[in-house]
C-alpha positions in Angstrom: 70.5 99.5 235.7 67.6 98.7 238.0 65.3 101.7 237.2 66.0 101.3 233.4 65.1 97.6 233.5 62.0 98.3 235.6 60.9 100.9 233.1 61.4 98.4 230.2 59.6 95.5 231.8 56.7 97.5 233.4 56.1 99.6 230.3 55.3 102.5 232.5 55.0 105.5 230.2 56.4 108.0 232.6 59.4 105.9 233.7 60.2 104.9 230.1 60.2 108.6 229.1 62.6 109.4 232.0 64.8 106.4 231.2 65.0 107.5 227.6 66.5 110.8 228.3 70.2 111.6 228.1 70.1 113.3 231.4 70.7 111.8 234.9 67.9 109.3 235.5 67.6 109.7 239.3 67.6 113.5 238.9 64.8 113.2 236.4 62.8 111.0 238.8 63.4 113.5 241.6 62.2 116.4 239.5 58.9 114.5 238.9 58.2 113.1 242.3 60.6 114.3 245.0 61.0 118.1 244.5 64.4 117.8 243.0 65.9 115.7 245.8 68.0 113.2 243.9 69.2 111.2 246.9 65.6 110.7 248.0 64.6 109.6 244.5 67.4 107.1 244.3 66.4 105.6 247.7 62.8 105.4 246.6 63.5 103.6 243.3 65.9 101.1 244.8 63.6 100.7 247.8 60.8 99.7 245.4 63.0 97.1 243.8 64.6 95.8 246.9 61.5 95.8 249.1 61.9 98.7 251.5 58.2 99.2 252.1 58.1 100.3 255.7 58.9 103.6 257.4 60.3 106.2 255.0 60.2 103.4 252.3 56.4 103.3 252.5 56.2 107.1 252.0 58.6 107.0 249.1 56.7 104.2 247.5 53.5 106.2 247.7 55.2 109.1 245.9 56.5 106.8 243.2 53.1 105.1 242.8 51.5 108.5 242.1 54.0 109.3 239.3 54.9 105.8 238.0 51.9 103.6 238.8 52.6 100.8 236.3 56.2 100.4 237.5 55.3 100.1 241.1 52.4 97.8 240.4 54.7 95.5 238.5 57.0 94.9 241.4 54.1 94.9 243.9 52.4 92.1 241.9 55.7 90.1 241.9 56.0 90.5 245.6 52.4 89.4 246.1 53.1 86.3 244.0 56.2 85.5 246.1 54.3 85.9 249.3 51.7 83.4 248.1 54.4 80.9 247.1 53.9 81.3 243.4 56.8 81.5 240.8 57.7 84.7 239.1 59.6 85.1 235.8 62.2 87.3 234.2 61.2 89.3 231.1 62.6 86.5 228.9 60.8 83.8 230.9 63.3 82.3 233.4 61.5 81.3 236.6 62.7 82.0 240.1 63.6 79.1 242.4 60.6 77.5 244.1 59.7 78.3 247.6 60.7 75.8 250.3 57.8 74.1 252.1 57.0 75.3 255.6 58.4 72.2 257.3 61.2 71.4 259.6 63.4 70.3 256.7 62.6 73.4 254.6 66.2 74.6 254.7 67.5 71.2 253.7 65.1 71.1 250.7 66.5 74.4 249.6 70.1 73.1 249.8 71.0 75.3 252.8 73.2 73.8 255.6 71.6 73.5 259.0 73.1 73.8 262.4 74.5 70.7 264.1 72.1 69.2 266.7 75.1 68.8 269.0 75.5 72.6 269.0 72.0 74.0 269.6 73.3 77.4 270.5 75.0 77.8 267.1 73.8 80.8 265.1 71.1 80.0 262.6 72.3 79.8 259.0 71.5 82.5 256.6 68.5 81.6 254.4 68.1 83.2 251.0 64.8 84.9 250.4 63.4 82.4 247.9 63.8 79.6 250.4 62.5 81.5 253.4 59.3 80.2 255.0 58.6 83.9 255.9 56.1 85.2 253.3 57.4 88.7 253.4 61.0 87.6 252.8 59.8 85.5 249.9 57.9 88.5 248.6 61.0 90.8 248.8 63.0 88.2 246.9 60.3 87.9 244.1 60.1 91.7 243.8 63.8 91.9 243.2 64.0 88.8 241.0 61.8 90.1 238.2 64.1 93.2 237.9 67.5 91.7 238.5 66.7 88.5 236.6 65.6 90.6 233.6 68.8 92.6 233.9 70.7 89.3 233.7 68.8 88.5 230.6 70.0 91.7 229.1 73.6 91.1 230.2 73.8 87.7 228.6 72.7 89.1 225.3 75.1 92.0 225.7 78.0 89.7 226.2 77.0 87.5 223.2 76.8 90.6 221.0 80.1 91.9 222.2 81.8 88.6 221.7 80.5 88.5 218.1 81.6 92.1 217.4 85.1 91.3 218.7 85.4 88.0 216.8 87.7 89.4 214.1 89.9 91.3 216.5 92.7 90.5 218.9 90.5 91.9 221.7 89.4 89.6 224.5 86.4 89.9 226.8 88.0 89.3 230.2 85.6 90.4 232.9 81.9 91.2 233.5 80.1 91.9 236.7 76.6 93.4 237.0 76.9 96.2 234.6 80.7 96.5 234.1 82.7 95.0 231.3 86.4 94.8 230.7 87.9 94.1 227.3 91.7 93.7 226.8 92.9 94.7 223.4 95.9 96.3 221.6 95.9 100.1 221.7 95.1 100.3 218.0 91.8 98.4 218.5 90.5 100.7 221.3 88.2 102.8 219.1 86.7 99.7 217.5 86.1 98.1 220.9 84.5 101.2 222.4 82.1 101.3 219.4 81.4 97.6 219.8 80.5 98.1 223.5 78.0 100.9 222.8 76.4 99.0 219.9 76.2 95.7 221.8 74.4 97.5 224.7 71.9 99.0 222.4 71.3 95.8 220.5 70.9 93.8 223.8 68.3 96.3 224.9 66.3 95.9 221.7 66.6 92.1 221.7 65.7 91.8 225.4 62.9 94.3 225.8 61.8 95.1 222.2 61.2 98.6 221.0 61.1 101.0 223.9 62.5 104.5 224.4 64.6 103.2 227.4 68.3 103.7 227.0 71.0 101.5 228.4 74.1 103.7 228.1 77.6 102.7 228.8 80.4 105.0 229.8 83.8 103.8 228.6 87.4 104.4 229.7 90.5 103.5 227.7 93.3 102.8 230.2 96.5 100.8 230.5 95.6 99.6 234.0 92.1 98.8 235.5 92.8 100.9 238.5 92.9 103.9 236.3 89.4 103.3 234.9 87.7 104.7 238.0 
């Protein structure tokens, strides 16, 4: 999902072309920028989204920037905004949580539990990136938010379209997580549900991102037990 969403929101011509193919996306990226090394290409793309910008990540980012400059610039700009304490938005306009102020009660402002004063040696609580007073952590959060948040925009529209398509069926939407959906239905409705899933994904892509060549394909499995779907 991540590179497809990044292609759609950045409008990078090269990455949109790659994400519009019916071939393996990471392999296509690797053929362009990493001499056919798919594993390296996947690490590079996810590193750009999740903020791996040091060590090998920096080298990978430079290779991506040469081939897909608008895509890398999009997440770089978001990271810069986060580092400066500014808000960033998903493609459909939802804003990220505000940064906590750099004060002693910053974690409390962000709704994060703090260690008891009677136990000063207790481990410091985990602080989410958006609430961190560390500019780089905030930047990594903002970099990721514009992509993952936009993916959530797409997912909400996908689920709405799928619910509408199944409205006249016995089928029930029972589970969704990240990019995986489970529909429970009678055996005779399986073909209709498979079609509905593919059509809902395509419709959600158009509604969320407009007309782009980017594809959001779903693979489907019809099984009696979820364990058999893998």
